[in-house]
LODRENDO-782106 format. One record per residue (C-alpha): residue number from 1; residue in three letters; x, y, z negated. Coordinates in steps of 0.02 Angstrom, whole numbers, plus 32768, in hexadecimal, padded with zeros to 4 digits. Last residue first. Layout:
N
rec nr = NUM rest = ala xx = X yy = Y zz = Z
...
//
This chain:
362
rec nr = 362 rest = gly xx = FB33 yy = 98C5 zz = 71ED
rec nr = 361 rest = phe xx = FAC1 yy = 9919 zz = 716D
rec nr = 360 rest = ser xx = FB30 yy = 99A8 zz = 7134
rec nr = 359 rest = ser xx = FB8F yy = 99BF zz = 71D9
rec nr = 358 rest = lys xx = FAF1 yy = 99C5 zz = 7238
rec nr = 357 rest = tyr xx = FAA2 yy = 9A49 zz = 71C6
rec nr = 356 rest = arg xx = FAB3 yy = 9AE6 zz = 7232
rec nr = 355 rest = lys xx = FAA1 yy = 9A8A zz = 72D9
rec nr = 354 rest = leu xx = FA04 yy = 9A2B zz = 72A0
rec nr = 353 rest = leu xx = F9B4 yy = 9ACD zz = 7266
rec nr = 352 rest = glu xx = F9E0 yy = 9B29 zz = 72FF
rec nr = 351 rest = arg xx = F996 yy = 9AA3 zz = 736D
rec nr = 350 rest = his xx = F8F2 yy = 9AA6 zz = 730B
rec nr = 349 rest = lys xx = F8E4 yy = 9B64 zz = 7302
rec nr = 348 rest = phe xx = F92F yy = 9BB4 zz = 7265
rec nr = 347 rest = ile xx = F901 yy = 9C43 zz = 71F4
rec nr = 346 rest = gly xx = F980 yy = 9C79 zz = 7173
rec nr = 345 rest = his xx = F9F1 yy = 9C3A zz = 70EC
rec nr = 344 rest = glu xx = F970 yy = 9C19 zz = 705F
rec nr = 343 rest = thr xx = F90D yy = 9BBA zz = 70DF
rec nr = 342 rest = ile xx = F882 yy = 9BE5 zz = 7159
rec nr = 341 rest = ile xx = F865 yy = 9B61 zz = 71DE
rec nr = 340 rest = gly xx = F828 yy = 9BA3 zz = 7281
rec nr = 339 rest = thr xx = F79F yy = 9BA5 zz = 7306
rec nr = 338 rest = ile xx = F764 yy = 9AF5 zz = 72DE
rec nr = 337 rest = leu xx = F6F4 yy = 9A90 zz = 7354
rec nr = 336 rest = asp xx = F784 yy = 9A48 zz = 73B9
rec nr = 335 rest = phe xx = F7D3 yy = 9A14 zz = 7312
rec nr = 334 rest = pro xx = F759 yy = 9987 zz = 72F5
rec nr = 333 rest = thr xx = F6E0 yy = 9994 zz = 725D
rec nr = 332 rest = ile xx = F6D1 yy = 98F5 zz = 71F8
rec nr = 331 rest = asp xx = F64E yy = 98D7 zz = 7170
rec nr = 330 rest = phe xx = F64B yy = 98CE zz = 70B3
rec nr = 329 rest = ala xx = F5E3 yy = 9888 zz = 7029
rec nr = 328 rest = phe xx = F594 yy = 97FB zz = 708D
rec nr = 327 rest = asn xx = F4EB yy = 97CD zz = 7040
rec nr = 326 rest = ile xx = F486 yy = 9752 zz = 70A9
rec nr = 325 rest = ile xx = F3EE yy = 9711 zz = 7044
rec nr = 324 rest = glu xx = F38E yy = 9670 zz = 705D
rec nr = 323 rest = val xx = F2D2 yy = 9676 zz = 7043
rec nr = 322 rest = gly xx = F29B yy = 9601 zz = 6FB4
rec nr = 321 rest = asp xx = F240 yy = 9683 zz = 6F53
rec nr = 320 rest = pro xx = F1FC yy = 9713 zz = 6FBD
rec nr = 319 rest = val xx = F26A yy = 97AA zz = 6FC1
rec nr = 318 rest = ile xx = F23F yy = 984B zz = 6F63
rec nr = 317 rest = his xx = F267 yy = 982D zz = 6EAD
rec nr = 316 rest = val xx = F268 yy = 98CD zz = 6E49
rec nr = 315 rest = lys xx = F2E9 yy = 98DE zz = 6DB9
rec nr = 314 rest = gly xx = F397 yy = 98A3 zz = 6DEE
rec nr = 313 rest = leu xx = F3C2 yy = 9947 zz = 6E40
rec nr = 312 rest = val xx = F33E yy = 9921 zz = 6EC3
rec nr = 311 rest = asn xx = F333 yy = 9864 zz = 6EC7
rec nr = 310 rest = ala xx = F344 yy = 97EC zz = 6F58
rec nr = 309 rest = val xx = F3DC yy = 9846 zz = 6F98
rec nr = 308 rest = glu xx = F444 yy = 9845 zz = 6EFA
rec nr = 307 rest = lys xx = F3F9 yy = 979D zz = 6ED2
rec nr = 306 rest = gly xx = F458 yy = 9759 zz = 6F66
rec nr = 305 rest = asp xx = F4F7 yy = 9752 zz = 6EFF
rec nr = 304 rest = arg xx = F58A yy = 979E zz = 6F58
rec nr = 303 rest = gln xx = F5E6 yy = 976D zz = 6FF7
rec nr = 302 rest = glu xx = F694 yy = 97B9 zz = 6FFF
rec nr = 301 rest = ile xx = F6E4 yy = 97C0 zz = 70AC
rec nr = 300 rest = thr xx = F781 yy = 975B zz = 70B0
rec nr = 299 rest = val xx = F809 yy = 97AD zz = 711B
rec nr = 298 rest = asp xx = F884 yy = 975B zz = 718D
rec nr = 297 rest = lys xx = F816 yy = 975E zz = 722A
rec nr = 296 rest = arg xx = F808 yy = 981E zz = 721F
rec nr = 295 rest = thr xx = F8C2 yy = 982F zz = 723E
rec nr = 294 rest = glu xx = F94A yy = 9831 zz = 71B7
rec nr = 293 rest = asp xx = F9F8 yy = 9881 zz = 71B0
rec nr = 292 rest = leu xx = F9A2 yy = 9927 zz = 71AE
rec nr = 291 rest = ser xx = F95F yy = 9918 zz = 70FF
rec nr = 290 rest = leu xx = F93B yy = 99CC zz = 70D9
rec nr = 289 rest = thr xx = F8D1 yy = 99F6 zz = 7040
rec nr = 288 rest = ser xx = F96D yy = 9A2B zz = 6FDB
rec nr = 287 rest = glu xx = F990 yy = 9AAC zz = 7063
rec nr = 286 rest = pro xx = F8F8 yy = 9B0D zz = 7020
rec nr = 285 rest = ala xx = F850 yy = 9B0E zz = 707A
rec nr = 284 rest = ala xx = F7DF yy = 9B85 zz = 70DF
rec nr = 283 rest = val xx = F78D yy = 9B3A zz = 717A
rec nr = 282 rest = tyr xx = F750 yy = 9BB8 zz = 71FA
rec nr = 281 rest = phe xx = F6C4 yy = 9BB0 zz = 727D
rec nr = 280 rest = pro xx = F6B3 yy = 9C46 zz = 72F3
rec nr = 279 rest = ile xx = F603 yy = 9C50 zz = 733B
rec nr = 278 rest = asn xx = F5F3 yy = 9C2B zz = 73F1
rec nr = 277 rest = his xx = F540 yy = 9BED zz = 73E3
rec nr = 276 rest = arg xx = F55F yy = 9B37 zz = 741A
rec nr = 275 rest = lys xx = F5FF yy = 9B33 zz = 73B5
rec nr = 274 rest = ala xx = F5A7 yy = 9B73 zz = 7317
rec nr = 273 rest = ala xx = F523 yy = 9AED zz = 732C
rec nr = 272 rest = leu xx = F5A5 yy = 9A65 zz = 7339
rec nr = 271 rest = ala xx = F603 yy = 9AA8 zz = 72A2
rec nr = 270 rest = val xx = F565 yy = 9AA7 zz = 723A
rec nr = 269 rest = leu xx = F545 yy = 99F5 zz = 726D
rec nr = 268 rest = tyr xx = F5F7 yy = 99C1 zz = 723B
rec nr = 267 rest = thr xx = F5E7 yy = 9A19 zz = 7193
rec nr = 266 rest = gly xx = F54A yy = 99B3 zz = 7164
rec nr = 265 rest = ile xx = F5A5 yy = 993E zz = 70EA
rec nr = 264 rest = lys xx = F628 yy = 999F zz = 7089
rec nr = 263 rest = asn xx = F6D4 yy = 99AF zz = 70DB
rec nr = 262 rest = phe xx = F74F yy = 9945 zz = 7137
rec nr = 261 rest = val xx = F7AB yy = 99A3 zz = 71C1
rec nr = 260 rest = ala xx = F7EA yy = 9955 zz = 7260
rec nr = 259 rest = asp xx = F87A yy = 9919 zz = 72CB
rec nr = 258 rest = ser xx = F919 yy = 9928 zz = 7263
rec nr = 257 rest = val xx = F8C4 yy = 9916 zz = 71BB
rec nr = 256 rest = ile xx = F873 yy = 999F zz = 7150
rec nr = 255 rest = arg xx = F822 yy = 995C zz = 70B1
rec nr = 254 rest = asp xx = F7A3 yy = 99A2 zz = 7039
rec nr = 253 rest = ala xx = F782 yy = 9A3F zz = 709E
rec nr = 252 rest = gly xx = F72D yy = 9AE8 zz = 7088
rec nr = 251 rest = val xx = F6B5 yy = 9B42 zz = 70F8
rec nr = 250 rest = ile xx = F6B0 yy = 9BE6 zz = 7155
rec nr = 249 rest = val xx = F62E yy = 9C0C zz = 71DB
rec nr = 248 rest = lys xx = F631 yy = 9CBA zz = 722D
rec nr = 247 rest = asp xx = F5B3 yy = 9D36 zz = 7274
rec nr = 246 rest = ile xx = F50D yy = 9CE5 zz = 7248
rec nr = 245 rest = asn xx = F45F yy = 9D2F zz = 7267
rec nr = 244 rest = gly xx = F45E yy = 9D1E zz = 7326
rec nr = 243 rest = leu xx = F3B6 yy = 9CC3 zz = 732B
rec nr = 242 rest = met xx = F410 yy = 9C2B zz = 7373
rec nr = 241 rest = met xx = F480 yy = 9C2C zz = 72DA
rec nr = 240 rest = ile xx = F3EE yy = 9C2B zz = 725F
rec nr = 239 rest = leu xx = F39B yy = 9BA4 zz = 72C8
rec nr = 238 rest = gly xx = F432 yy = 9B2F zz = 72C2
rec nr = 237 rest = ser xx = F452 yy = 9B4C zz = 7207
rec nr = 236 rest = cys xx = F39A yy = 9B2B zz = 71CE
rec nr = 235 rest = asn xx = F3B3 yy = 9A6D zz = 71B8
rec nr = 234 rest = asp xx = F420 yy = 9A8D zz = 711D
rec nr = 233 rest = ser xx = F394 yy = 9AEB zz = 70C5
rec nr = 232 rest = gln xx = F3BA yy = 9BA3 zz = 70AA
rec nr = 231 rest = val xx = F402 yy = 9C07 zz = 7018
rec nr = 230 rest = lys xx = F41C yy = 9CC1 zz = 701C
rec nr = 229 rest = val xx = F4B5 yy = 9D22 zz = 6FD6
rec nr = 228 rest = pro xx = F4E5 yy = 9DD4 zz = 6FBC
rec nr = 227 rest = ile xx = F581 yy = 9DDC zz = 6F4E
rec nr = 226 rest = lys xx = F553 yy = 9E14 zz = 6E9E
rec nr = 225 rest = asp xx = F5DA yy = 9DA7 zz = 6E4F
rec nr = 224 rest = tyr xx = F55B yy = 9D45 zz = 6DEC
rec nr = 223 rest = gln xx = F4F2 yy = 9D36 zz = 6E88
rec nr = 222 rest = leu xx = F589 yy = 9CF3 zz = 6EE4
rec nr = 221 rest = glu xx = F5B0 yy = 9C78 zz = 6E58
rec nr = 220 rest = tyr xx = F4FE yy = 9C32 zz = 6E4B
rec nr = 219 rest = ala xx = F4DA yy = 9C2E zz = 6F08
rec nr = 218 rest = thr xx = F57A yy = 9BC8 zz = 6F27
rec nr = 217 rest = leu xx = F552 yy = 9B58 zz = 6E92
rec nr = 216 rest = arg xx = F49B yy = 9B20 zz = 6E91
rec nr = 215 rest = ala xx = F45F yy = 9B3D zz = 6F43
rec nr = 214 rest = gly xx = F503 yy = 9B19 zz = 6F95
rec nr = 213 rest = gln xx = F530 yy = 9A83 zz = 6F23
rec nr = 212 rest = leu xx = F483 yy = 9A38 zz = 6F46
rec nr = 211 rest = arg xx = F4B1 yy = 9985 zz = 6F15
rec nr = 210 rest = pro xx = F459 yy = 9936 zz = 6FAA
rec nr = 209 rest = arg xx = F45A yy = 99A6 zz = 7007
rec nr = 208 rest = thr xx = F4BE yy = 9A42 zz = 7028
rec nr = 207 rest = glu xx = F450 yy = 9ADE zz = 7007
rec nr = 206 rest = asn xx = F4A4 yy = 9B39 zz = 7096
rec nr = 205 rest = ala xx = F4E1 yy = 9BE0 zz = 705B
rec nr = 204 rest = ile xx = F4CC yy = 9C81 zz = 70BA
rec nr = 203 rest = val xx = F549 yy = 9D01 zz = 7087
rec nr = 202 rest = gln xx = F555 yy = 9DBF zz = 7090
rec nr = 201 rest = ile xx = F5E8 yy = 9E31 zz = 70B5
rec nr = 200 rest = lys xx = F5F8 yy = 9EEB zz = 709C
rec nr = 199 rest = lys xx = F6B0 yy = 9F13 zz = 70AF
rec nr = 198 rest = gly xx = F710 yy = 9F73 zz = 7028
rec nr = 197 rest = gln xx = F7B8 yy = 9F27 zz = 7057
rec nr = 196 rest = glu xx = F7FA yy = 9EE4 zz = 6FB4
rec nr = 195 rest = glu xx = F75C yy = 9EAB zz = 6F5A
rec nr = 194 rest = ile xx = F6E4 yy = 9E93 zz = 6FE5
rec nr = 193 rest = ala xx = F759 yy = 9E44 zz = 7068
rec nr = 192 rest = trp xx = F7B7 yy = 9DE9 zz = 6FE0
rec nr = 191 rest = arg xx = F719 yy = 9D9B zz = 6F9B
rec nr = 190 rest = val xx = F6DA yy = 9D63 zz = 7044
rec nr = 189 rest = pro xx = F786 yy = 9D23 zz = 7073
rec nr = 188 rest = ala xx = F785 yy = 9CBC zz = 6FD0
rec nr = 187 rest = leu xx = F6D9 yy = 9C6C zz = 6FF2
rec nr = 186 rest = ala xx = F720 yy = 9BE2 zz = 705A
rec nr = 185 rest = thr xx = F7B0 yy = 9BC6 zz = 6FE0
rec nr = 184 rest = gly xx = F778 yy = 9BF6 zz = 6F30
rec nr = 183 rest = tyr xx = F79F yy = 9C84 zz = 6EB4
rec nr = 182 rest = gln xx = F7CA yy = 9C18 zz = 6E18
rec nr = 181 rest = val xx = F803 yy = 9B6B zz = 6DE7
rec nr = 180 rest = thr xx = F7B8 yy = 9B26 zz = 6E89
rec nr = 179 rest = ala xx = F70B yy = 9AE9 zz = 6EB6
rec nr = 178 rest = leu xx = F6B3 yy = 9B5D zz = 6E3D
rec nr = 177 rest = ser xx = F709 yy = 9BF7 zz = 6E84
rec nr = 176 rest = gly xx = F6C4 yy = 9BD4 zz = 6F30
rec nr = 175 rest = ala xx = F6C2 yy = 9B41 zz = 6FA6
rec nr = 174 rest = asn xx = F60D yy = 9B0B zz = 6F82
rec nr = 173 rest = cys xx = F5AC yy = 9AAF zz = 7005
rec nr = 172 rest = his xx = F59D yy = 9B02 zz = 70B1
rec nr = 171 rest = thr xx = F5C5 yy = 9BB4 zz = 70D7
rec nr = 170 rest = leu xx = F576 yy = 9C35 zz = 7150
rec nr = 169 rest = val xx = F5C4 yy = 9CE1 zz = 7155
rec nr = 168 rest = thr xx = F561 yy = 9D80 zz = 717E
rec nr = 167 rest = asp xx = F5D5 yy = 9E0B zz = 71B4
rec nr = 166 rest = gly xx = F5B0 yy = 9EC3 zz = 718F
rec nr = 165 rest = asp xx = F66A yy = 9EFA zz = 718B
rec nr = 164 rest = val xx = F6C8 yy = 9E7D zz = 71F7
rec nr = 163 rest = leu xx = F713 yy = 9DDB zz = 71B2
rec nr = 162 rest = val xx = F7A4 yy = 9D84 zz = 720A
rec nr = 161 rest = his xx = F823 yy = 9DEA zz = 71A8
rec nr = 160 rest = ala xx = F7D4 yy = 9DAE zz = 7105
rec nr = 159 rest = gly xx = F81D yy = 9D02 zz = 7124
rec nr = 158 rest = his xx = F8D0 yy = 9D32 zz = 7104
rec nr = 157 rest = lys xx = F8AF yy = 9D8E zz = 705E
rec nr = 156 rest = gly xx = F831 yy = 9D09 zz = 7027
rec nr = 155 rest = ile xx = F8AA yy = 9C7C zz = 7047
rec nr = 154 rest = ala xx = F92E yy = 9CDA zz = 6FE4
rec nr = 153 rest = arg xx = F8AF yy = 9CEE zz = 6F54
rec nr = 152 rest = asn xx = F894 yy = 9C35 zz = 6F59
rec nr = 151 rest = thr xx = F94B yy = 9C0A zz = 6F54
rec nr = 150 rest = asp xx = F968 yy = 9C7A zz = 6EBE
rec nr = 149 rest = ile xx = F8D7 yy = 9C2C zz = 6E5D
rec nr = 148 rest = asp xx = F913 yy = 9B7C zz = 6E8B
rec nr = 147 rest = glu xx = F9C8 yy = 9BA3 zz = 6E5B
rec nr = 146 rest = lys xx = F990 yy = 9BCE zz = 6DAC
rec nr = 145 rest = trp xx = F93A yy = 9B26 zz = 6D91
rec nr = 144 rest = met xx = F9CD yy = 9ACB zz = 6DE1
rec nr = 143 rest = gly xx = FA3F yy = 9B1B zz = 6D66
rec nr = 142 rest = lys xx = F9D3 yy = 9AE1 zz = 6CD9
rec nr = 141 rest = ala xx = F9DB yy = 9A2F zz = 6D19
rec nr = 140 rest = glu xx = FA9A yy = 9A3E zz = 6D2B
rec nr = 139 rest = glu xx = FAA9 yy = 9A84 zz = 6C7B
rec nr = 138 rest = ile xx = FA48 yy = 99F1 zz = 6C35
rec nr = 137 rest = leu xx = FAB4 yy = 9979 zz = 6C98
rec nr = 136 rest = met xx = FB55 yy = 99C5 zz = 6C54
rec nr = 135 rest = asn xx = FB1A yy = 99B8 zz = 6BA3
rec nr = 134 rest = thr xx = FAED yy = 9902 zz = 6BC1
rec nr = 133 rest = ile xx = FB9D yy = 98E1 zz = 6C0A
rec nr = 132 rest = asp xx = FBE9 yy = 9929 zz = 6B6B
rec nr = 131 rest = lys xx = FB7B yy = 98BC zz = 6AFE
rec nr = 130 rest = pro xx = FB9D yy = 9824 zz = 6B6F
rec nr = 129 rest = asn xx = FC5B yy = 982E zz = 6B5B
rec nr = 128 rest = lys xx = FCC5 yy = 9869 zz = 6BEC
rec nr = 127 rest = lys xx = FD1F yy = 97F2 zz = 6C63
rec nr = 126 rest = leu xx = FC83 yy = 97D8 zz = 6CCB
rec nr = 125 rest = asn xx = FC7C yy = 9890 zz = 6CFB
rec nr = 124 rest = lys xx = FC68 yy = 988E zz = 6DB6
rec nr = 123 rest = glu xx = FBE4 yy = 9800 zz = 6DA9
rec nr = 122 rest = leu xx = FB74 yy = 985F zz = 6D33
rec nr = 121 rest = val xx = FB7A yy = 9900 zz = 6D95
rec nr = 120 rest = asn xx = FB52 yy = 989D zz = 6E33
rec nr = 119 rest = leu xx = FAC2 yy = 9849 zz = 6DD8
rec nr = 118 rest = met xx = FA74 yy = 98F2 zz = 6DB9
rec nr = 117 rest = arg xx = FA83 yy = 9921 zz = 6E72
rec nr = 116 rest = lys xx = FA39 yy = 987D zz = 6EA2
rec nr = 115 rest = val xx = F9A6 yy = 9899 zz = 6E31
rec nr = 114 rest = ala xx = F989 yy = 9945 zz = 6E7B
rec nr = 113 rest = trp xx = F996 yy = 990E zz = 6F30
rec nr = 112 rest = phe xx = F921 yy = 987A zz = 6F0F
rec nr = 111 rest = leu xx = F898 yy = 98EA zz = 6ECC
rec nr = 110 rest = asn xx = F8BB yy = 9971 zz = 6F4B
rec nr = 109 rest = val xx = F892 yy = 98ED zz = 6FD2
rec nr = 108 rest = ala xx = F7D5 yy = 98F3 zz = 6FB4
rec nr = 107 rest = thr xx = F798 yy = 9850 zz = 7004
rec nr = 106 rest = pro xx = F7A5 yy = 97C0 zz = 6F88
rec nr = 105 rest = arg xx = F755 yy = 97FF zz = 6EE8
rec nr = 104 rest = thr xx = F773 yy = 97B5 zz = 6E3A
rec nr = 103 rest = ala xx = F7F8 yy = 9731 zz = 6E61
rec nr = 102 rest = thr xx = F883 yy = 97B8 zz = 6E5F
rec nr = 101 rest = ile xx = F867 yy = 97D8 zz = 6DA5
rec nr = 100 rest = thr xx = F86B yy = 971F zz = 6D6E
rec nr = 99 rest = asn xx = F901 yy = 96FE zz = 6DDA
rec nr = 98 rest = ala xx = F962 yy = 978F zz = 6D92
rec nr = 97 rest = ala xx = F936 yy = 9753 zz = 6CE1
rec nr = 96 rest = gln xx = F981 yy = 96AA zz = 6D11
rec nr = 95 rest = lys xx = FA1E yy = 96FE zz = 6D4C
rec nr = 94 rest = met xx = FA28 yy = 975D zz = 6CA8
rec nr = 93 rest = tyr xx = FA15 yy = 96B9 zz = 6C4B
rec nr = 92 rest = ser xx = FAAA yy = 966B zz = 6CA5
rec nr = 91 rest = ile xx = FB16 yy = 9706 zz = 6C8A
rec nr = 90 rest = tyr xx = FAEE yy = 970F zz = 6BD1
rec nr = 89 rest = thr xx = FB10 yy = 9652 zz = 6BBF
rec nr = 88 rest = ala xx = FBBB yy = 9664 zz = 6C0C
rec nr = 87 rest = thr xx = FBE5 yy = 96FE zz = 6BA8
rec nr = 86 rest = asp xx = FBB1 yy = 96BF zz = 6AFE
rec nr = 85 rest = met xx = FB07 yy = 96FA zz = 6AC2
rec nr = 84 rest = tyr xx = FAED yy = 979D zz = 6A60
rec nr = 83 rest = gln xx = FAC2 yy = 9802 zz = 6AFD
rec nr = 82 rest = phe xx = FA33 yy = 9793 zz = 6B2F
rec nr = 81 rest = glu xx = F9A0 yy = 9801 zz = 6AFC
rec nr = 80 rest = leu xx = F9F1 yy = 98A4 zz = 6B29
rec nr = 79 rest = ala xx = FA25 yy = 985D zz = 6BD0
rec nr = 78 rest = ala xx = F96E yy = 982A zz = 6BF4
rec nr = 77 rest = leu xx = F936 yy = 98DA zz = 6BCD
rec nr = 76 rest = ala xx = F9B9 yy = 991F zz = 6C48
rec nr = 75 rest = met xx = F978 yy = 98A5 zz = 6CCD
rec nr = 74 rest = gly xx = F8C5 yy = 98E7 zz = 6CAE
rec nr = 73 rest = met xx = F90A yy = 9996 zz = 6CC5
rec nr = 72 rest = ala xx = F94E yy = 9964 zz = 6D6E
rec nr = 71 rest = ala xx = F8AB yy = 9912 zz = 6DA1
rec nr = 70 rest = ala xx = F848 yy = 99AD zz = 6D68
rec nr = 69 rest = val xx = F8BD yy = 9A19 zz = 6DCF
rec nr = 68 rest = gly xx = F89D yy = 99AD zz = 6E6C
rec nr = 67 rest = ile xx = F7E1 yy = 99A7 zz = 6E4A
rec nr = 66 rest = ala xx = F7DA yy = 9A62 zz = 6E44
rec nr = 65 rest = pro xx = F833 yy = 9A6F zz = 6EEC
rec nr = 64 rest = ala xx = F7BD yy = 99F1 zz = 6F3F
rec nr = 63 rest = gly xx = F71B yy = 9A2D zz = 6EFD
rec nr = 62 rest = arg xx = F6C8 yy = 99D2 zz = 6E6C
rec nr = 61 rest = ile xx = F6C0 yy = 99D3 zz = 6DAE
rec nr = 60 rest = asn xx = F631 yy = 9988 zz = 6D4D
rec nr = 59 rest = met xx = F631 yy = 991F zz = 6DED
rec nr = 58 rest = ile xx = F60D yy = 9873 zz = 6DAB
rec nr = 57 rest = lys xx = F6B7 yy = 9830 zz = 6DE5
rec nr = 56 rest = ile xx = F717 yy = 98CC zz = 6DB8
rec nr = 55 rest = ser xx = F6CB yy = 98D1 zz = 6D04
rec nr = 54 rest = asn xx = F6F4 yy = 9816 zz = 6CF7
rec nr = 53 rest = ala xx = F7AD yy = 9838 zz = 6D19
rec nr = 52 rest = val xx = F7A9 yy = 98C6 zz = 6C9C
rec nr = 51 rest = gly xx = F75D yy = 9852 zz = 6C19
rec nr = 50 rest = arg xx = F7DF yy = 97CE zz = 6C3E
rec nr = 49 rest = phe xx = F86A yy = 984F zz = 6C28
rec nr = 48 rest = asp xx = F83A yy = 9864 zz = 6B70
rec nr = 47 rest = lys xx = F83B yy = 990B zz = 6B15
rec nr = 46 rest = phe xx = F7A4 yy = 9952 zz = 6B73
rec nr = 45 rest = glu xx = F734 yy = 99EA zz = 6B63
rec nr = 44 rest = leu xx = F69A yy = 9A0E zz = 6BC4
rec nr = 43 rest = phe xx = F656 yy = 9ABB zz = 6BD8
rec nr = 42 rest = val xx = F59D yy = 9AE5 zz = 6BF3
rec nr = 41 rest = leu xx = F553 yy = 9B71 zz = 6C5E
rec nr = 40 rest = glu xx = F49D yy = 9B3C zz = 6C6C
rec nr = 39 rest = his xx = F418 yy = 9B57 zz = 6CF3
rec nr = 38 rest = pro xx = F488 yy = 9B6E zz = 6D88
rec nr = 37 rest = leu xx = F4E3 yy = 9AFD zz = 6D68
rec nr = 36 rest = leu xx = F4D1 yy = 9A5E zz = 6D01
rec nr = 35 rest = thr xx = F533 yy = 99EA zz = 6D73
rec nr = 34 rest = gln xx = F5BF yy = 9A69 zz = 6D76
rec nr = 33 rest = asp xx = F5F6 yy = 9A3E zz = 6CC7
rec nr = 32 rest = ile xx = F679 yy = 9AC9 zz = 6CB7
rec nr = 31 rest = met xx = F721 yy = 9A85 zz = 6C7D
rec nr = 30 rest = arg xx = F795 yy = 9A80 zz = 6BE4
rec nr = 29 rest = val xx = F82C yy = 9A0E zz = 6BDB
rec nr = 28 rest = thr xx = F86E yy = 9A01 zz = 6B2D
rec nr = 27 rest = asn xx = F91E yy = 9A10 zz = 6AE2
rec nr = 26 rest = ser xx = F8CD yy = 9A63 zz = 6A4D
rec nr = 25 rest = glu xx = F928 yy = 9B0A zz = 6A45
rec nr = 24 rest = asp xx = F962 yy = 9AFB zz = 6AF5
rec nr = 23 rest = lys xx = F8B2 yy = 9AFB zz = 6B43
rec nr = 22 rest = trp xx = F8C7 yy = 9AC2 zz = 6BFB
rec nr = 21 rest = glu xx = F84C yy = 9B0D zz = 6C74
rec nr = 20 rest = ile xx = F7BE yy = 9ADE zz = 6CE9
rec nr = 19 rest = ser xx = F737 yy = 9B39 zz = 6D4B
rec nr = 18 rest = pro xx = F78E yy = 9BD7 zz = 6D12
rec nr = 17 rest = ile xx = F716 yy = 9C65 zz = 6CE5
rec nr = 16 rest = met xx = F749 yy = 9CEF zz = 6D5B
rec nr = 15 rest = leu xx = F6A8 yy = 9D09 zz = 6DBA
rec nr = 14 rest = phe xx = F6BA yy = 9DB7 zz = 6E08
rec nr = 13 rest = his xx = F657 yy = 9E4B zz = 6DC4
rec nr = 12 rest = gln xx = F64B yy = 9EE7 zz = 6E2E
rec nr = 11 rest = thr xx = F62E yy = 9F87 zz = 6DC7
rec nr = 10 rest = val xx = F5D5 yy = A00A zz = 6E2C
rec nr = 9 rest = gly xx = F612 yy = A0A0 zz = 6E94
rec nr = 8 rest = phe xx = F62B yy = A03C zz = 6F33
rec nr = 7 rest = phe xx = F695 yy = 9FBB zz = 6ED2
rec nr = 6 rest = leu xx = F6F1 yy = 9FDF zz = 6E32
rec nr = 5 rest = lys xx = F73D yy = 9F3B zz = 6DF8
rec nr = 4 rest = gln xx = F715 yy = 9EC7 zz = 6D6A
rec nr = 3 rest = tyr xx = F761 yy = 9E1B zz = 6D4D
rec nr = 2 rest = asn xx = F6FF yy = 9DB2 zz = 6CCC
rec nr = 1 rest = met xx = F756 yy = 9D57 zz = 6C40
//
């Protein structure tokens, strides 16, 4: 399952284990349990959409594109469960399943995009029997899985053009292969620059408190792929830029609205530091992450359990008992701090992005 390519006279291994996949032989959703990385590579399997919904909520799977595909596959599992009901009951239960899945995490727009896409298939085929609709939903979810890989590689192809041989790229959180089906968004340009263009690129990954996605996941997959990577504490970003050790910043996104980008908490501070030191700051995300009919005021920022901050990976308690915890999962980065948005169709400045997608979002 590993992709191998000759690179500077050695074999370069790229992480090609899908973060999630549909198993046809058993009609099962199989995903990597990312809460156990980097110490254990464990796969979870689900036949019930409720299990998939819970896996999204507790972050067995995370990353906006991966969450979207998980949501679609969860809807397919729901369809399998309800396909023997009469049409009216089937439709009612499918809408209840959609509500269960979309209630898991409020900020990542891919979740809602994927469920809406699955419901559109349902609503366009109401005259068919539930078994036929179910087969169509399964195929739709599998198609979204394939589309994600193709989209990420296109993001990589476009984004690699901003990288120069010898660049050091700073990234925040994990927007690599593990945050998608495969290949990644923010890390896709790095992979493409190395794999297809022969450039030497290294990455500095912020640890990304409180769940340490950078330290645990970004470092894991880049080390696996033999891409040079170092991890630093989040509060080191400003200094490392001041010292001249960063050439580009590339991050992912969980929702891009008309006036800002929502991404993992801490992104805004990285963008401010990059602006101060004239370092290009790029956001890499698929079209499915765009929600340009909204502004920042329309978005609910997820607040997670304070235990994530008070405890390091749920093991070591570091905050005195009784002290209130603030734990926003995402923050808001205004467009004036962003050099460009890298999508599967190219790199766009703010005005270009709004112009290109104006007709799609009204």
